[in-house]
C-alpha positions as CSV (number, residue, x, y, z in Angstrom):
1,M,0.0,0.0,0.0
2,Y,1.4,3.4,-1.0
3,D,2.0,5.8,1.9
4,F,0.2,8.7,0.2
5,L,-3.0,6.6,0.3
6,L,-2.7,6.2,4.1
7,S,-3.3,8.5,7.1
8,P,-0.4,9.1,9.5
9,D,-1.8,6.5,11.9
10,E,-2.2,3.9,9.1
11,R,1.3,4.6,7.9
12,E,2.6,4.0,11.4
13,L,0.7,0.7,11.6
14,K,2.1,-0.5,8.3
15,K,5.6,0.4,9.5
16,E,5.0,-1.5,12.7
17,V,3.8,-4.6,10.9
18,R,6.7,-4.5,8.4
19,E,9.1,-4.5,11.3
20,F,7.3,-7.4,13.0
21,V,7.4,-9.5,9.7
22,R,11.1,-8.7,9.3
23,E,12.3,-9.2,12.9
24,E,9.9,-11.6,14.6
25,I,9.3,-14.5,12.2
26,S,12.2,-16.7,11.4
27,A,12.8,-18.5,8.1
28,E,13.1,-21.8,10.0
29,F,9.6,-21.3,11.5
30,L,8.2,-20.9,7.9
31,R,10.1,-24.0,6.8
32,Q,8.7,-26.1,9.7
33,M,5.2,-25.0,8.8
34,D,5.6,-26.0,5.2
35,K,6.9,-29.4,6.2
36,D,3.9,-29.8,8.5
37,E,6.2,-30.0,11.5
38,I,4.0,-27.3,12.9
39,T,0.3,-27.9,12.6
40,Y,-0.9,-24.6,14.1
41,P,1.2,-21.4,14.4
42,K,0.5,-20.7,18.1
43,E,3.8,-18.9,18.6
44,F,2.9,-16.5,15.8
45,V,-0.5,-15.8,17.3
46,E,1.0,-15.2,20.7
47,K,3.5,-12.7,19.2
48,L,0.7,-10.9,17.4
49,A,-1.3,-10.6,20.6
50,A,1.8,-9.3,22.5
51,R,2.0,-6.5,19.9
52,N,-1.7,-5.8,19.9
53,L,-1.9,-6.7,16.3
54,R,-5.1,-8.7,16.5
55,G,-8.5,-7.1,15.8
56,I,-7.0,-4.0,14.4
57,R,-10.3,-2.5,13.3
58,F,-12.4,-3.5,16.4
59,P,-13.3,-1.1,19.3
60,K,-10.6,-0.6,21.9
61,K,-13.0,-1.7,24.6
62,Y,-12.8,-5.2,23.2
63,G,-9.0,-5.1,22.8
64,G,-8.8,-3.8,19.3
65,R,-7.2,-0.6,18.0
66,G,-10.4,1.0,16.6
67,M,-8.8,1.6,13.2
68,S,-10.1,1.5,9.6
69,W,-10.4,-1.2,7.0
70,V,-7.7,0.6,5.0
71,A,-5.4,0.1,8.0
72,E,-6.1,-3.6,8.1
73,V,-5.5,-4.0,4.4
74,A,-2.2,-2.2,4.7
75,A,-1.2,-4.5,7.6
76,T,-2.4,-7.6,5.8
77,E,-0.3,-6.9,2.7
78,E,2.8,-6.8,4.9
79,I,1.9,-10.1,6.6
80,G,1.1,-11.6,3.2
81,C,4.7,-12.2,2.2
82,L,4.9,-14.8,5.0
83,G,2.4,-17.1,3.1
84,M,-1.2,-18.0,3.2
85,A,-1.2,-20.0,6.5
86,L,0.2,-17.1,8.6
87,G,-2.0,-14.7,6.6
88,C,-5.0,-16.7,7.7
89,A,-3.9,-16.7,11.3
90,F,-3.5,-13.0,11.1
91,V,-6.9,-12.2,9.6
92,M,-9.1,-14.8,11.3
93,P,-9.9,-12.4,14.2
94,S,-11.2,-10.0,11.6
95,I,-13.5,-12.7,10.1
96,V,-14.8,-14.3,13.3
97,G,-14.8,-11.0,15.1
98,E,-17.1,-9.5,12.4
99,A,-19.9,-11.8,13.4
100,L,-19.4,-11.4,17.1
101,E,-19.1,-7.6,16.9
102,K,-21.9,-7.0,14.4
103,F,-24.5,-9.6,15.6
104,G,-23.3,-10.9,19.0
105,T,-24.8,-9.9,22.4
106,E,-22.7,-7.9,24.8
107,E,-22.3,-11.0,26.9
108,Q,-20.9,-12.9,23.9
109,K,-18.5,-10.0,23.1
110,Q,-17.1,-10.1,26.6
111,K,-16.9,-13.8,26.8
112,Y,-15.5,-14.6,23.4
113,L,-14.6,-11.5,21.3
114,K,-12.5,-9.7,23.9
115,P,-10.3,-12.6,25.0
116,Y,-10.1,-13.7,21.3
117,I,-8.6,-10.3,20.3
118,E,-6.3,-10.3,23.3
119,G,-4.9,-13.7,22.3
120,K,-6.4,-15.6,25.2
121,L,-8.6,-17.7,22.9
122,V,-8.3,-19.0,19.4
123,A,-11.3,-19.4,17.1
124,A,-12.1,-20.9,13.7
125,E,-15.0,-20.5,11.2
126,A,-16.8,-23.6,10.0
127,L,-18.6,-23.2,6.7
128,T,-17.6,-25.8,4.1
129,E,-19.1,-29.3,4.1
130,P,-18.2,-32.4,2.1
131,R,-21.2,-32.1,-0.2
132,G,-21.4,-28.4,-0.1
133,G,-18.6,-26.3,-1.4
134,S,-20.0,-23.2,-3.1
135,D,-23.5,-24.4,-2.3
136,F,-23.3,-22.8,1.2
137,F,-27.1,-22.7,1.8
138,G,-27.3,-26.4,1.2
139,A,-25.6,-27.1,4.5
140,M,-26.5,-30.4,6.1
141,T,-25.0,-29.9,9.5
142,K,-28.0,-29.5,11.8
143,A,-28.8,-28.2,15.2
144,E,-32.1,-29.2,16.8
145,L,-33.4,-27.0,19.6
146,K,-34.2,-29.0,22.8
147,D,-35.4,-26.8,25.7
148,D,-32.4,-24.6,26.6
149,H,-29.8,-26.0,24.2
150,F,-29.2,-27.2,20.7
151,I,-28.1,-30.7,19.7
152,L,-25.5,-30.3,17.0
153,N,-24.6,-33.1,14.5
154,G,-22.7,-32.9,11.2
155,M,-19.3,-32.4,9.6
156,K,-17.3,-29.5,8.3
157,R,-14.1,-29.5,6.3
158,F,-11.3,-27.2,5.2
159,V,-11.7,-25.4,8.6
160,V,-8.6,-23.1,8.9
161,G,-7.3,-23.2,12.4
162,A,-9.4,-26.2,13.5
163,E,-6.3,-27.7,15.2
164,G,-5.7,-24.7,17.5
165,A,-9.3,-23.4,18.1
166,D,-10.9,-23.1,21.5
167,F,-14.2,-22.3,19.9
168,F,-15.9,-22.4,16.5
169,L,-18.4,-20.4,14.6
170,V,-20.6,-23.0,13.0
171,Y,-23.2,-22.5,10.4
172,C,-25.9,-25.2,10.7
173,R,-29.5,-25.9,9.7
174,T,-32.1,-25.1,12.3
175,N,-35.2,-24.6,10.2
176,F,-36.4,-28.0,8.9
177,D,-39.5,-26.9,7.1
178,P,-39.2,-28.2,3.5
179,A,-40.8,-25.0,2.2
180,A,-38.4,-22.7,4.1
181,H,-36.5,-20.2,1.9
182,K,-32.8,-20.9,1.7
183,Y,-32.1,-17.6,3.5
184,N,-34.2,-18.7,6.4
185,R,-32.8,-22.2,7.0
186,L,-29.5,-21.6,8.8
187,S,-28.3,-20.3,12.1
188,L,-24.8,-19.4,13.4
189,L,-23.7,-20.9,16.7
190,I,-20.7,-20.4,19.0
191,V,-19.5,-24.0,19.8
192,E,-16.8,-24.5,22.4
193,R,-14.4,-27.3,21.9
194,G,-15.5,-30.2,24.1
195,P,-17.2,-33.6,24.2
196,G,-18.6,-34.8,20.9
197,I,-16.3,-32.7,18.8
198,E,-13.5,-34.4,16.8
199,T,-10.8,-32.4,14.9
200,E,-8.4,-34.0,12.5
201,Y,-5.5,-32.2,10.8
202,M,-5.6,-33.6,7.3
203,Y,-5.8,-33.2,3.5
204,G,-2.1,-33.1,2.5
205,L,-2.6,-29.5,1.3
206,M,-0.6,-28.4,-1.8
207,G,0.2,-25.2,0.1
208,C,-1.0,-23.1,3.1
209,R,0.5,-25.7,5.4
210,G,0.8,-25.4,9.1
211,G,-2.3,-23.3,9.6
212,G,-4.2,-26.0,11.4
213,T,-6.6,-26.7,8.5
214,G,-8.7,-29.8,9.3
215,R,-12.0,-31.5,9.5
216,L,-14.6,-31.1,12.3
217,V,-17.1,-33.8,13.2
218,F,-20.0,-33.0,15.6
219,R,-21.8,-35.9,17.4
220,D,-24.7,-34.9,19.6
221,V,-22.8,-31.8,20.8
222,K,-24.8,-29.7,23.4
223,V,-24.7,-26.0,22.6
224,P,-26.4,-23.5,25.0
225,K,-29.3,-21.6,23.5
226,E,-27.6,-18.3,24.4
227,N,-24.7,-19.2,22.0
228,I,-26.7,-18.4,18.9
229,V,-25.4,-15.4,17.0
230,G,-27.8,-13.2,15.0
231,G,-31.0,-14.9,16.1
232,L,-32.7,-18.2,15.2
233,H,-32.5,-18.8,11.5
234,G,-30.5,-15.6,11.1
235,G,-27.4,-17.3,9.6
236,A,-27.8,-15.9,6.1
237,L,-27.6,-12.3,7.3
238,C,-24.4,-13.1,9.3
239,F,-23.0,-15.0,6.3
240,H,-23.5,-12.1,3.9
241,Q,-21.9,-9.7,6.3
242,M,-18.9,-11.9,6.9
243,M,-18.2,-12.3,3.2
244,I,-16.9,-8.8,3.4
245,P,-13.9,-9.6,5.7
246,E,-13.6,-13.1,4.1
247,R,-13.0,-11.7,0.7
248,L,-11.3,-8.4,1.4
249,T,-8.7,-10.1,3.6
250,S,-8.1,-12.7,0.9
251,A,-7.5,-9.9,-1.6
252,A,-5.2,-8.0,0.8
253,G,-3.2,-11.1,1.7
254,C,-2.5,-11.9,-1.9
255,L,-0.9,-8.5,-2.3
256,G,1.9,-10.1,-0.4
257,V,3.3,-11.6,-3.6
258,W,5.4,-8.5,-3.8
259,G,7.8,-10.7,-1.9
260,A,8.1,-13.1,-4.8
261,L,8.5,-10.3,-7.3
262,D,11.2,-8.6,-5.2
263,L,13.0,-11.9,-5.1
264,A,12.8,-12.3,-8.9
265,V,14.0,-8.7,-9.4
266,R,17.0,-9.2,-7.2
267,Y,17.8,-12.5,-8.9
268,S,17.6,-11.1,-12.4
269,S,20.0,-8.3,-11.4
270,K,22.7,-10.8,-10.4
271,R,22.1,-13.8,-12.8
272,R,24.1,-13.4,-16.0
273,A,23.5,-15.1,-19.3
274,F,25.1,-14.4,-22.7
275,G,27.4,-11.9,-21.2
276,Q,25.1,-9.7,-19.2
277,E,22.5,-9.6,-16.4
278,I,19.3,-11.2,-17.5
279,R,17.3,-8.1,-16.4
280,K,18.7,-6.4,-19.5
281,Y,16.7,-8.7,-21.8
282,Q,13.2,-7.6,-22.6
283,A,11.9,-11.1,-22.1
284,I,12.7,-10.6,-18.5
285,S,12.3,-6.9,-17.9
286,F,8.9,-6.8,-19.6
287,K,7.6,-9.6,-17.2
288,V,8.7,-7.4,-14.3
289,A,6.8,-4.5,-15.9
290,D,3.7,-6.6,-16.5
291,S,3.9,-8.0,-12.9
292,I,4.2,-4.6,-11.2
293,C,1.3,-3.2,-13.2
294,Q,-0.9,-6.2,-12.2
295,L,0.2,-5.8,-8.6
296,D,-0.5,-2.1,-8.5
297,A,-3.9,-2.6,-10.1
298,A,-4.7,-5.2,-7.5
299,R,-3.6,-2.8,-4.8
300,A,-5.7,0.0,-6.2
301,M,-8.8,-2.2,-6.4
302,T,-8.3,-3.6,-2.8
303,Y,-7.6,-0.2,-1.4
304,M,-10.8,1.2,-3.1
305,A,-12.9,-1.7,-1.7
306,A,-11.5,-1.1,1.8
307,R,-12.3,2.6,1.6
308,A,-15.8,1.8,0.3
309,V,-16.4,-0.4,3.4
310,D,-15.2,2.3,5.7
311,E,-17.5,4.8,4.0
312,N,-20.6,2.4,3.9
313,Y,-20.7,2.7,0.2
314,P,-23.9,1.1,-1.3
315,N,-22.2,-1.2,-3.8
316,V,-19.6,-2.5,-1.4
317,R,-20.3,-6.2,-2.0
318,R,-19.6,-5.8,-5.7
319,L,-16.4,-3.9,-5.0
320,V,-15.2,-6.4,-2.5
321,S,-15.9,-9.3,-4.9
322,E,-14.0,-7.4,-7.7
323,A,-11.1,-6.9,-5.4
324,K,-11.0,-10.5,-4.3
325,R,-11.1,-11.7,-7.9
326,V,-8.6,-9.2,-9.4
327,A,-6.1,-9.5,-6.5
328,T,-6.1,-13.3,-6.3
329,E,-5.8,-13.8,-10.1
330,N,-3.2,-11.1,-10.5
331,A,-1.2,-12.5,-7.6
332,W,-1.2,-15.9,-9.4
333,S,0.1,-14.2,-12.6
334,V,2.8,-12.3,-10.7
335,V,4.1,-15.4,-8.9
336,N,4.1,-17.4,-12.1
337,N,6.1,-14.5,-13.8
338,S,8.5,-14.5,-10.9
339,M,9.1,-18.2,-11.2
340,Q,9.6,-17.9,-15.0
341,I,12.2,-15.1,-14.5
342,M,14.1,-17.4,-12.2
343,G,14.0,-20.3,-14.6
344,G,14.8,-23.8,-13.4
345,I,16.1,-22.8,-10.0
346,G,12.7,-21.3,-9.3
347,Y,11.1,-24.7,-9.7
348,T,13.2,-26.1,-6.8
349,D,13.0,-25.6,-3.1
350,V,16.4,-23.7,-3.2
351,Y,14.3,-20.5,-3.2
352,P,10.8,-20.1,-1.6
353,I,9.2,-19.1,-5.0
354,E,7.7,-22.6,-5.3
355,R,6.1,-22.3,-1.9
356,A,4.7,-18.9,-2.8
357,L,3.2,-20.5,-6.0
358,R,1.7,-23.4,-4.1
359,D,0.2,-20.9,-1.5
360,T,-1.1,-18.4,-4.0
361,R,-3.1,-20.9,-6.1
362,L,-5.5,-21.3,-3.2
363,G,-6.6,-17.6,-3.4
364,M,-8.8,-18.2,-6.4
365,I,-10.6,-21.0,-4.6
366,W,-11.3,-20.2,-1.0
367,T,-13.8,-17.6,0.4
368,G,-15.6,-17.9,-2.9
369,T,-14.1,-19.0,-6.2
370,S,-13.4,-16.6,-9.1
371,E,-16.5,-18.0,-10.7
372,I,-18.6,-17.2,-7.7
373,M,-17.1,-13.7,-7.7
374,N,-18.2,-13.3,-11.3
375,L,-21.8,-14.2,-10.3
376,M,-21.7,-11.6,-7.6
377,I,-20.2,-8.9,-9.7
378,Q,-22.5,-9.2,-12.7
379,H,-25.6,-9.6,-10.5
380,E,-24.8,-6.4,-8.5
381,Y,-24.0,-4.4,-11.7
382,Y,-27.1,-5.5,-13.5
383,N,-29.2,-4.4,-10.5
384,Q,-27.4,-1.0,-10.4
385,V,-27.8,-0.2,-14.1
386,L,-31.4,-1.4,-14.4
387,D,-32.6,0.4,-11.3
388,P,-35.2,3.1,-12.2
389,S,-33.3,5.5,-10.0
390,Y,-30.0,5.1,-11.9
391,D,-29.1,8.7,-12.7
392,R,-26.2,8.5,-15.2
393,R,-26.4,9.5,-18.8
394,I,-28.4,7.0,-20.9
395,M,-26.1,6.3,-23.9
396,E,-29.0,4.8,-26.0
397,D,-30.3,8.4,-26.3
398,D,-27.3,9.3,-28.4
399,A,-28.1,6.7,-31.1
400,T,-28.0,7.9,-34.7
401,N,-31.5,6.6,-35.4
402,P,-33.4,6.0,-32.2
403,D,-36.4,4.4,-34.0
404,I,-34.2,1.6,-35.3
405,T,-32.4,1.3,-32.0
406,E,-35.8,0.6,-30.3
407,R,-36.5,-2.2,-32.8
408,C,-33.5,-4.0,-31.6
409,F,-35.5,-4.9,-28.4
410,N,-38.8,-5.7,-30.2
411,D,-39.5,-9.3,-31.0
412,D,-42.5,-8.3,-33.2
413,D,-40.1,-6.4,-35.5
414,M,-38.1,-9.6,-36.0
415,Q,-41.2,-11.3,-37.3
416,D,-41.8,-8.3,-39.6
417,V,-38.3,-8.9,-41.0
418,F,-39.2,-12.5,-41.7
419,D,-42.5,-11.4,-43.3
420,G,-40.7,-8.9,-45.6
421,K,-42.4,-5.9,-44.0
422,I,-39.0,-4.4,-42.9
423,C,-36.4,-4.6,-45.5
424,S,-32.6,-4.3,-45.0
425,K,-30.9,-1.4,-46.8
């Protein structure tokens, strides 16, 4: 994030996080995570808490810093060079905290949100199911209300942080009426780790290793009625709100591929071929130019989306979806260009470029695939343009022959063409 786009406080935060990334996290720690020798980065979480770097944008009374979304994006970009797993551990308080802060009771905020931000508790969000994927509202995990508690049964997978979590935010079906609208089927529950909950660190992930990603199984888990967030059958509202931090932090974290590009630039300034540094060949230097353009475009989109959220802009869901798609896809292009610049050595584990590539690929899948982002983007834009209150210039009015222009939308005129009543010139 460029300093001129940030306030003085936001610049100070970015500097603080940059120093943290450079001085507090060792290369050996990252290597151990990638080898799955570390299954959850507890040490990293504890260091964040000690620096008050969790819950940056949440109120100070809950342990946060009360800063902006722009500040969080700037901080997340700095963290992003450490890889997806640590990026997730960094932003998870923003995601889980969103539900608790926006929809939770004061009692829930004091019991869960405050100690979570302070680093005394760890949480994870449980959305994806084996037969679900992008079909979120088809969730089969169910919670049946029995007097003063729910009985929870079901399974979730790809739960980031499952290994280290003290409690989970679990989306589950609570409305069993076959005619219930999909937005009125689910509820969101705070579920503390305990009897009936099994966690398994698994999947052999291509990248994003060491972040505690695992499977959760719930068998007749008793959940107090007061642990519901957002009201009975109110899960859809919570989900739609939480997609803002889910996707905006994904975009911001992927900006961290500046680390891979920096590595490729330094390498190309030292590596010689055919008598000169390879940076002097257009095949190399133009890849750098393409990459920095893509990265800056992703930064601009992500910064704009963050500012839109801060300003409560009406089309914020579309902008966040655009930022997520553009940033993750551009990051994939940048890291591929970086590997190509480095050639064969980039395809080995001599340099961490290959780890960055394995990590970055996940960005286009999680928190909504690029295809799901496209659905969101086009849907929101159609709604905006076709709204009767849309107040921009109508370009159809500038047509050379408005009468013929209107016929383009008239099926009856097509029949007239077939009948020979309207002739082509």
